[in-house]
C-alpha positions as CSV (number, residue, x, y, z in Angstrom):
1,M,0.0,0.0,0.0
2,G,2.9,2.4,0.8
3,I,4.4,1.8,-2.7
4,E,1.0,2.3,-4.3
5,M,0.5,5.6,-2.5
6,E,3.9,6.8,-3.6
7,Y,3.1,6.0,-7.3
8,N,0.0,8.1,-7.1
9,T,1.8,11.0,-5.6
10,I,4.5,10.9,-8.3
11,D,1.9,10.7,-11.1
12,V,-0.1,13.6,-9.8
13,N,2.9,15.9,-9.5
14,L,4.4,15.0,-12.8
15,E,1.2,15.0,-14.7
16,G,0.8,18.6,-13.5
17,L,4.2,19.4,-14.9
18,Y,3.5,17.8,-18.2
19,L,0.0,19.3,-18.7
20,N,1.2,22.8,-17.9
21,P,1.8,24.4,-21.3
22,S,4.2,27.0,-19.8
23,L,6.5,24.2,-18.6
24,S,6.2,21.4,-21.2
25,G,5.6,23.4,-24.4
26,S,2.5,21.3,-25.2
27,R,-0.4,23.3,-26.6
28,R,-3.3,21.0,-25.8
29,R,-4.0,17.3,-25.4
30,K,-6.0,15.2,-27.8
31,S,-7.3,11.7,-27.7
32,S,-5.4,8.8,-29.2
33,G,-7.9,8.7,-32.1
34,D,-7.1,12.3,-33.2
35,A,-4.0,13.8,-34.8
36,A,-2.0,15.6,-32.1
37,D,0.4,18.5,-31.8
38,S,4.2,18.0,-31.6
39,D,6.9,19.9,-29.8
40,G,9.5,19.8,-32.5
41,G,10.7,18.7,-35.9
42,G,10.5,20.4,-39.1
43,G,8.7,19.7,-42.4
44,G,9.2,16.3,-43.9
45,C,6.2,14.3,-44.9
46,G,3.0,15.6,-43.4
47,G,4.7,18.5,-41.7
48,D,3.6,22.1,-41.9
49,D,6.1,24.7,-41.0
50,D,3.6,27.0,-39.4
51,T,2.6,24.4,-36.8
52,C,6.2,23.7,-35.7
53,P,7.0,25.3,-32.3
54,S,9.9,27.5,-31.8
55,F,13.4,26.5,-30.6
56,R,12.5,28.1,-27.3
57,R,9.6,25.7,-26.9
58,D,11.8,22.8,-27.6
59,M,14.2,23.9,-24.9
60,E,11.4,24.4,-22.4
61,H,10.2,20.9,-23.1
62,A,13.8,19.6,-22.8
63,A,14.1,21.3,-19.5
64,A,10.8,19.9,-18.3
65,E,11.9,16.4,-19.3
66,T,15.3,16.8,-17.6
67,Y,13.6,17.8,-14.4
68,L,11.3,14.8,-14.7
69,I,14.1,12.3,-15.3
70,T,16.2,13.8,-12.5
71,R,13.3,13.7,-10.0
72,L,12.5,10.1,-11.0
73,A,16.1,9.1,-10.7
74,F,16.3,10.2,-7.1
75,T,13.0,8.3,-6.4
76,L,14.4,5.2,-8.1
77,L,17.6,5.3,-6.0
78,Q,15.4,5.0,-2.9
79,Y,14.3,1.6,-4.3
80,L,17.7,0.5,-5.6
81,G,20.0,1.6,-2.8
82,L,23.7,1.7,-3.6
83,G,24.5,-1.9,-4.1
84,Y,27.8,-3.0,-5.7
85,R,26.1,-4.3,-8.8
86,W,24.2,-1.1,-9.6
87,I,27.3,1.1,-9.0
88,S,29.5,-1.1,-11.2
89,K,26.8,-1.2,-13.9
90,L,26.4,2.6,-13.7
91,L,30.1,3.1,-14.1
92,A,30.2,0.7,-17.0
93,L,27.3,2.5,-18.7
94,G,29.2,5.8,-18.4
95,V,32.3,4.4,-20.1
96,Y,30.2,2.6,-22.7
97,A,28.4,5.9,-23.6
98,V,31.7,7.8,-23.8
99,L,33.1,5.2,-26.2
100,L,30.1,5.5,-28.5
101,M,29.8,9.2,-28.1
102,P,31.0,10.1,-31.7
103,G,28.1,8.2,-33.0
104,F,25.6,9.4,-30.4
105,L,26.5,13.0,-31.2
106,Q,25.8,12.6,-35.0
107,V,22.6,10.8,-34.3
108,G,21.6,13.4,-31.8
109,Y,22.2,16.2,-34.3
110,Y,19.9,14.3,-36.8
111,Y,17.3,13.9,-34.1
112,F,17.2,17.6,-33.0
113,F,17.8,19.3,-36.3
114,S,16.6,17.1,-39.2
115,S,13.4,18.3,-40.9
116,Q,12.4,14.6,-41.3
117,V,12.0,14.1,-37.5
118,R,8.7,15.2,-35.8
119,R,9.5,15.1,-32.1
120,S,7.1,14.6,-29.2
121,V,3.8,14.1,-31.0
122,V,1.2,13.9,-28.2
123,Y,-0.9,10.7,-28.3
124,G,-2.5,10.7,-24.9
125,D,-3.1,12.6,-21.7
126,Q,-0.7,10.9,-19.4
127,P,2.9,11.9,-18.6
128,R,5.2,10.8,-21.4
129,N,2.4,10.0,-23.8
130,R,4.4,11.2,-26.8
131,L,6.0,9.7,-29.8
132,D,8.7,10.7,-32.3
133,L,8.1,10.3,-36.1
134,Y,10.9,9.6,-38.5
135,L,9.7,10.5,-42.0
136,P,11.2,9.6,-45.4
137,K,12.0,12.4,-47.8
138,T,9.0,11.3,-49.9
139,C,5.7,10.2,-48.5
140,D,2.9,9.5,-51.0
141,G,0.5,7.5,-48.8
142,S,2.0,4.2,-49.7
143,N,4.9,4.2,-47.2
144,P,5.1,1.3,-44.7
145,V,5.0,2.2,-41.1
146,V,6.8,0.7,-38.1
147,A,5.5,1.5,-34.6
148,F,8.5,0.9,-32.3
149,V,8.6,0.5,-28.5
150,T,12.0,1.1,-27.1
151,G,13.7,-0.9,-24.4
152,G,15.4,0.3,-21.1
153,A,14.8,-2.4,-18.5
154,W,11.4,-0.9,-17.7
155,I,13.3,1.9,-15.9
156,I,15.3,4.0,-18.4
157,G,13.3,3.6,-21.6
158,Y,13.0,6.7,-23.8
159,K,11.6,7.3,-27.3
160,A,14.9,8.9,-28.5
161,W,16.7,5.6,-28.0
162,G,15.1,4.5,-31.3
163,S,16.5,7.4,-33.3
164,L,19.3,5.3,-34.9
165,L,16.8,2.6,-36.1
166,G,14.3,5.3,-37.1
167,R,16.9,7.0,-39.2
168,R,18.0,3.8,-40.9
169,L,14.4,2.7,-41.8
170,A,13.4,6.2,-42.9
171,E,16.3,6.2,-45.3
172,R,14.6,3.1,-46.8
173,G,11.2,4.7,-47.2
174,V,9.7,3.5,-44.0
175,I,7.9,5.8,-41.5
176,V,8.9,5.0,-37.9
177,A,7.0,6.0,-34.8
178,C,9.0,5.6,-31.6
179,I,6.5,5.4,-28.7
180,D,7.4,6.7,-25.3
181,Y,5.8,5.4,-22.1
182,R,5.9,5.8,-18.4
183,N,8.8,4.0,-16.8
184,F,9.2,2.7,-13.2
185,P,8.7,4.3,-10.7
186,Q,6.5,6.7,-12.6
187,G,4.4,3.8,-13.5
188,T,4.2,0.0,-13.3
189,I,3.9,-2.6,-16.1
190,G,0.2,-2.1,-16.5
191,D,0.7,1.6,-17.2
192,M,3.5,0.8,-19.7
193,V,1.3,-1.6,-21.6
194,K,-1.6,0.8,-21.6
195,D,0.6,3.7,-22.9
196,A,2.1,1.5,-25.6
197,S,-1.4,0.3,-26.7
198,Q,-2.6,3.9,-26.8
199,G,0.4,4.9,-28.9
200,I,-0.2,2.0,-31.3
201,S,-3.9,3.2,-31.5
202,F,-2.7,6.7,-32.5
203,I,-0.6,5.3,-35.3
204,C,-3.3,3.0,-36.6
205,N,-5.8,5.9,-36.7
206,N,-3.6,8.8,-37.8
207,V,-0.7,7.5,-39.8
208,A,-2.3,8.5,-43.1
209,I,-2.0,12.1,-42.1
210,Y,1.8,11.7,-42.2
211,G,1.8,9.9,-45.6
212,G,1.8,6.4,-44.2
213,D,-0.2,3.4,-45.5
214,P,-2.7,2.3,-42.8
215,K,-2.7,-1.2,-44.4
216,Q,1.1,-1.6,-43.9
217,I,1.6,-1.1,-40.2
218,Y,4.2,-3.2,-38.4
219,L,4.7,-3.4,-34.6
220,M,8.2,-3.7,-33.2
221,G,9.8,-3.7,-29.8
222,Q,13.3,-4.1,-28.4
223,S,14.3,-5.7,-25.1
224,A,11.8,-4.5,-22.4
225,G,10.0,-2.8,-25.3
226,A,9.6,-6.2,-27.0
227,H,8.0,-7.5,-23.8
228,I,5.7,-4.5,-23.5
229,S,4.6,-4.4,-27.1
230,A,4.0,-8.2,-27.1
231,C,1.8,-7.7,-23.9
232,A,-0.1,-5.0,-25.8
233,L,-0.6,-7.3,-28.8
234,M,-1.7,-10.3,-26.8
235,D,-4.1,-8.2,-24.7
236,Q,-5.6,-6.7,-27.8
237,A,-6.2,-10.1,-29.4
238,V,-7.9,-11.4,-26.2
239,K,-10.1,-8.3,-26.1
240,E,-11.1,-8.6,-29.7
241,A,-11.9,-12.3,-29.3
242,N,-14.1,-11.5,-26.3
243,G,-15.9,-8.8,-28.2
244,E,-14.7,-6.0,-26.0
245,R,-14.6,-2.4,-27.2
246,I,-11.2,-1.5,-28.8
247,S,-9.6,1.5,-30.4
248,W,-7.3,-0.4,-32.7
249,S,-7.4,-3.9,-34.2
250,V,-4.8,-6.6,-34.3
251,S,-5.8,-7.0,-38.0
252,Q,-4.2,-3.6,-38.6
253,I,-0.8,-5.0,-37.7
254,K,0.9,-6.6,-40.7
255,A,3.6,-8.4,-38.6
256,Y,5.2,-8.2,-35.2
257,F,9.0,-7.9,-34.8
258,G,10.4,-8.8,-31.3
259,L,14.1,-7.9,-30.8
260,S,16.0,-9.4,-27.9
261,G,12.8,-9.7,-25.8
262,G,11.7,-11.7,-22.8
263,Y,8.2,-13.2,-22.9
264,N,7.9,-15.3,-19.8
265,M,8.6,-13.2,-16.7
266,T,8.3,-16.1,-14.3
267,E,11.3,-17.7,-15.8
268,L,13.4,-14.5,-16.0
269,V,12.9,-13.0,-12.6
270,D,15.8,-14.9,-11.0
271,H,18.0,-14.3,-14.1
272,F,17.4,-10.5,-13.8
273,H,18.2,-10.7,-10.1
274,Q,21.6,-12.2,-10.9
275,R,22.1,-9.5,-13.5
276,G,21.5,-6.7,-11.0
277,L,17.7,-6.0,-11.5
278,Y,16.9,-7.2,-8.0
279,K,13.8,-9.3,-7.5
280,R,12.1,-6.9,-5.1
281,I,12.4,-4.1,-7.6
282,F,11.3,-6.3,-10.5
283,L,8.3,-7.5,-8.6
284,S,7.4,-3.8,-7.9
285,I,7.6,-3.1,-11.7
286,M,5.5,-6.2,-12.5
287,E,2.9,-5.4,-9.9
288,G,3.7,-8.4,-7.6
289,E,3.9,-12.1,-8.1
290,P,0.5,-12.3,-10.0
291,G,1.8,-9.7,-12.5
292,L,4.7,-12.1,-13.5
293,H,2.0,-14.4,-14.8
294,H,-0.5,-11.9,-16.2
295,F,2.2,-9.9,-18.0
296,S,4.0,-12.9,-19.6
297,P,2.9,-13.1,-23.3
298,E,4.1,-16.7,-23.4
299,I,1.8,-17.7,-20.6
300,V,-1.1,-15.6,-21.9
301,A,-0.7,-17.4,-25.3
302,K,-0.9,-20.8,-23.6
303,E,-4.1,-19.8,-21.8
304,S,-5.8,-17.9,-24.7
305,S,-8.6,-19.2,-26.8
306,A,-8.0,-20.5,-30.3
307,K,-10.0,-17.5,-31.6
308,A,-7.7,-15.0,-29.9
309,L,-4.6,-16.7,-31.2
310,S,-6.0,-16.9,-34.7
311,L,-6.1,-13.1,-34.8
312,L,-2.4,-12.6,-34.2
313,P,-0.3,-11.4,-37.2
314,P,2.9,-13.2,-38.3
315,I,5.5,-13.0,-35.5
316,I,9.2,-12.7,-36.1
317,L,11.5,-12.9,-33.1
318,F,15.2,-11.7,-33.5
319,H,17.8,-12.6,-30.9
320,G,21.6,-12.8,-30.5
321,T,23.0,-16.1,-29.3
322,E,25.4,-14.3,-26.9
323,D,22.8,-12.1,-25.3
324,Y,23.3,-12.3,-21.6
325,S,20.8,-9.7,-20.6
326,I,17.9,-11.8,-21.9
327,P,19.0,-15.2,-23.2
328,S,17.9,-16.2,-26.7
329,S,16.0,-19.2,-25.3
330,A,13.4,-16.6,-24.3
331,S,12.5,-16.1,-27.9
332,E,12.8,-19.7,-28.8
333,N,10.4,-20.8,-26.0
334,F,7.8,-18.2,-26.9
335,A,8.0,-19.3,-30.5
336,K,7.4,-22.9,-29.6
337,V,4.3,-22.0,-27.7
338,L,3.0,-19.9,-30.6
339,K,3.8,-22.5,-33.2
340,N,2.0,-25.3,-31.2
341,A,-1.0,-23.0,-31.1
342,G,-1.0,-22.6,-34.9
343,V,0.4,-19.0,-35.0
344,E,2.7,-18.1,-37.9
345,V,6.1,-17.5,-36.1
346,R,9.7,-17.5,-37.0
347,V,12.9,-17.1,-34.9
348,V,16.0,-15.5,-36.4
349,L,19.1,-16.1,-34.3
350,Y,22.3,-14.0,-34.9
351,E,25.4,-16.1,-34.1
352,G,27.7,-14.4,-31.6
353,K,25.6,-11.2,-31.2
354,T,25.0,-9.6,-27.8
355,H,22.1,-7.6,-26.4
356,T,23.4,-4.3,-27.9
357,D,25.1,-5.5,-31.0
358,L,22.0,-5.6,-33.2
359,F,20.5,-2.4,-32.0
360,L,23.6,-0.2,-31.5
361,Q,27.1,-1.4,-32.4
362,D,26.1,-2.9,-35.8
363,P,24.3,0.2,-37.2
364,L,27.0,2.5,-35.8
365,R,29.5,0.4,-37.8
366,G,27.9,1.5,-41.0
367,G,27.2,-0.5,-44.1
368,R,24.3,-2.9,-44.4
369,D,23.5,-4.5,-41.0
370,E,21.7,-7.8,-40.6
371,L,18.8,-6.7,-38.5
372,V,17.7,-3.8,-40.8
373,E,18.1,-6.0,-43.8
374,D,15.9,-8.7,-42.3
375,V,13.2,-6.3,-41.3
376,M,13.2,-4.7,-44.7
377,A,13.0,-8.1,-46.4
378,T,9.7,-8.8,-44.6
379,I,8.4,-5.3,-45.4
380,N,9.4,-5.6,-49.1
381,N,7.8,-9.0,-49.4
382,N,4.6,-7.6,-48.2
383,N,4.5,-4.6,-50.6
384,A,1.4,-5.0,-52.7
385,D,3.1,-3.5,-55.8
386,G,6.2,-5.7,-55.4
387,T,8.4,-2.6,-54.9
388,N,11.7,-3.1,-53.0
389,L,12.5,-0.1,-50.8
390,V,16.2,0.7,-51.1
391,G,18.3,3.5,-49.6
392,P,21.9,4.7,-49.4
393,I,24.5,2.6,-47.7
394,P,25.0,4.1,-44.2
395,R,28.4,5.4,-43.4
396,R,30.5,4.4,-40.3
397,L,29.8,6.6,-37.3
398,V,32.2,5.1,-34.7
399,P,35.8,3.7,-35.2
400,E,36.0,-0.1,-35.0
401,W,38.3,-0.2,-31.9
402,Q,35.8,1.9,-29.9
403,L,33.0,-0.4,-30.9
404,Q,34.9,-3.5,-29.9
405,L,35.9,-2.0,-26.5
406,A,32.3,-0.7,-25.9
407,R,31.1,-4.2,-26.6
408,Q,33.3,-5.6,-23.9
409,I,32.4,-3.0,-21.4
410,S,28.6,-2.9,-22.1
411,P,26.6,-3.5,-18.9
412,F,23.7,-4.9,-20.9
């Protein structure tokens, strides 16, 4: 009860911060079914210069988010304490970020100053109900769309973490929407799934405004984001099968891409404890022992009706074989359950790849990386007109020796 009361206090205070236009730069809130205002970005597809807020508004919003994250960080420390594992991982994270900084700075410049990025589009009325849009240079209403939920151990997730993937896919003609959501301790897993589902709803109902094809929407998540998005997808399928009221349909999702995700929390809770995400904290995130069961897509799939499972789109699970944050067996086990239930599912294992190789080191290396090529292969195969979306070969952003050293130091 004490923890629950603390959540409510945090939400009330931070919601006031975010809903105050003088602090956050947001003009007004709209429902997930309507197009919403954004706090940044330039023209690009579907963008009007006269609706883009000023640089000052961007800075006000950045200041508000910095205040938010700082405040939550101190609250989080009360839960974590100052254990050896967390201190060592924090130090490793700092060194890791420094080594990759040449790439982060270039991606950051693109994120803040490219006219093809629409930052902080509001999709709901809760704190952090915003998403970033990465738009190709040309949008004619036929562009495929990827709704992407970023990772971050349910604690440090942020929409900007998807900027590198967003850039790479936008260069290939794909619109990417990176959905932000409340993290712990600002919210628990139920809030995260609700936020993600509302963001997906916004994309399904409004993507045509930005030049996307509503019939070519893909859902993708990475790490904790893969878990959250899979929960949202399974929950939506169950609701549809039961005839409940919905704001978006599973049938609108062309395929689901899960990258380095965990799908059975009951089997991962002890693993995460050994990795430094202590059990008492993880149980708080998952809303207690019952939440481990309820928010495990693998378990939900086992217990769902044949009707619900028949609604699911094709599911493709990507995982590195040397992923120690979430073992590749998590994807393999989820796939077995889905396959036994008659769901179209495929597992793609990348030999020798770690938790961050596919999402960070490989794209920072430049050239054609395996993950993007595999995602694009599925999208191109589903193009109704048979067109293959191609783009420029990405250049290297970080020297190889720094990538290799960062790989060894990575706390993930």
